[in-house]
C-alpha positions as semicolon CSV with decimal commas, in nm:
position;residue;x (nm);y (nm);z (nm)
1;X;-2,695;-3,005;5,808
2;X;-3,012;-2,806;5,882
3;X;-3,198;-2,971;5,593
4;X;-3,103;-3,315;5,725
5;X;-3,207;-3,223;6,077
6;X;-3,541;-3,085;5,957
7;X;-3,615;-3,392;5,743
8;X;-3,541;-3,625;6,035
9;X;-3,768;-3,415;6,260
10;X;-4,045;-3,454;5,999
11;X;-3,989;-3,831;6,013
12;X;-3,880;-3,846;5,649
13;X;-3,649;-4,125;5,540
14;X;-3,301;-3,973;5,511
15;X;-3,024;-4,161;5,331
16;X;-2,672;-4,023;5,342
17;X;-2,367;-4,133;5,142
18;X;-2,096;-4,354;5,282
19;X;-1,769;-4,424;5,100
20;X;-1,677;-4,791;5,092
21;X;-1,379;-4,960;4,935
22;X;-1,193;-4,785;4,656
23;X;-1,410;-4,516;4,505
24;X;-1,752;-4,666;4,575
25;X;-2,043;-4,513;4,759
26;X;-2,358;-4,652;4,921
27;X;-2,644;-4,473;5,093
28;X;-2,739;-4,551;5,452
29;X;-3,050;-4,458;5,649
30;X;-2,986;-4,206;5,928
31;X;-3,258;-4,155;6,190
32;X;-3,059;-3,929;6,421
33;X;-2,756;-3,703;6,381
34;X;-2,580;-3,904;6,651
35;X;-2,551;-4,181;6,388
36;X;-2,288;-3,977;6,203
37;X;-1,912;-4,002;6,240
38;X;-1,617;-3,847;6,064
39;X;-1,553;-4,029;5,738
40;X;-1,313;-3,986;5,447
41;X;-1,222;-3,629;5,360
42;X;-1,336;-3,525;5,714
43;X;-1,701;-3,540;5,602
44;X;-1,967;-3,665;5,843
45;X;-2,078;-4,007;5,729
46;X;-2,324;-4,274;5,853
47;X;-2,174;-4,502;6,117
48;X;-2,180;-4,882;6,107
49;X;-2,524;-4,900;6,273
50;X;-2,696;-4,741;5,971
51;X;-2,860;-4,983;5,727
52;X;-2,773;-4,957;5,357
53;X;-3,063;-4,879;5,123
54;X;-3,107;-4,807;4,753
55;X;-3,469;-4,693;4,784
56;X;-3,407;-4,334;4,680
57;X;-3,685;-4,108;4,549
58;X;-3,471;-3,798;4,503
59;X;-3,095;-3,759;4,519
60;X;-2,994;-3,414;4,643
61;X;-2,648;-3,390;4,498
62;X;-2,364;-3,170;4,629
63;X;-2,169;-2,944;4,400
64;X;-1,912;-2,669;4,393
65;X;-2,031;-2,530;4,059
66;X;-2,282;-2,593;3,781
67;X;-2,334;-2,496;3,419
68;X;-2,635;-2,393;3,211
69;X;-2,677;-2,749;3,079
70;X;-2,718;-2,924;3,415
71;X;-2,368;-3,052;3,469
72;X;-2,197;-3,006;3,802
73;X;-1,851;-2,967;3,942
74;X;-1,795;-3,190;4,241
75;X;-1,483;-3,241;4,446
76;X;-1,308;-3,453;4,182
77;X;-1,368;-3,804;4,316
78;X;-1,641;-3,902;4,068
79;X;-1,845;-4,080;4,338
80;X;-2,180;-3,931;4,237
81;X;-2,115;-3,975;3,864
82;X;-2,038;-4,346;3,917
83;X;-2,342;-4,390;4,142
84;X;-2,576;-4,219;3,893
85;X;-2,438;-4,432;3,609
86;X;-2,546;-4,748;3,794
87;X;-2,867;-4,610;3,952
88;X;-3,087;-4,400;3,727
89;X;-3,231;-4,155;3,979
90;X;-3,388;-3,812;3,979
91;X;-3,116;-3,574;4,096
92;X;-3,132;-3,216;4,215
93;X;-2,845;-2,982;4,292
94;X;-2,871;-2,709;4,554
95;X;-2,654;-2,405;4,490
96;X;-2,621;-2,031;4,498
97;X;-2,654;-1,846;4,167
98;X;-2,293;-1,725;4,193
99;X;-2,180;-2,089;4,157
100;X;-2,287;-2,095;3,791
101;X;-1,975;-2,125;3,577
102;X;-1,827;-2,281;3,267
103;X;-1,604;-2,588;3,271
104;X;-1,511;-2,888;3,060
105;X;-1,764;-3,173;3,055
106;X;-1,637;-3,529;3,008
107;X;-1,819;-3,840;2,880
108;X;-1,844;-3,989;3,232
109;X;-2,010;-3,675;3,377
110;X;-2,376;-3,722;3,469
111;X;-2,627;-3,442;3,420
112;X;-2,859;-3,335;3,703
113;X;-3,235;-3,331;3,641
114;X;-3,293;-3,015;3,844
115;X;-3,108;-2,734;4,016
116;X;-3,246;-2,494;4,275
117;X;-3,080;-2,171;4,382
118;X;-3,200;-1,856;4,556
119;X;-3,317;-1,705;4,226
120;X;-3,460;-1,988;4,019
121;X;-3,553;-2,352;3,972
122;X;-3,399;-2,508;3,664
123;X;-3,503;-2,824;3,481
124;X;-3,258;-3,001;3,251
125;X;-3,377;-3,238;2,977
C-alpha cells in the first residue's frame, strides 16, 4: 500500500485491478486511497467512481513465489495470466529472494519480463 500511496503523492497515474464478472479483471484509475473498498477475496479494490483504463506502461504483478525462468505463483485464480494473454504488457514482479521456488508451469502461465527483490533485478527473455 505504501508504493501506491507514494505514487499517488507523486501524481503518477495509478491503475489498480478490479474483478468483474466471472474471472475477469479490469484496471481502474485511483487518485486517492479513499477510492478503495473491500472487493472479492477481502482485497481492497477500486470503487465504482474509478474510471476503467487500459493505458498501462508497466504492470507490477503480485506473486506468492517465482522461479528462475520468470514464471510466478499467484493465488490460483489465473486473473493476471488471462489479462496478460489479452494485453501484451511489460510486467514486473516484486518479491523477496526467499520466495524463489520450483513449481509446475502450465501452458496458460504467462512469464514476467522482470523481477525485483532485495538482492537483485532479474530480466527474463
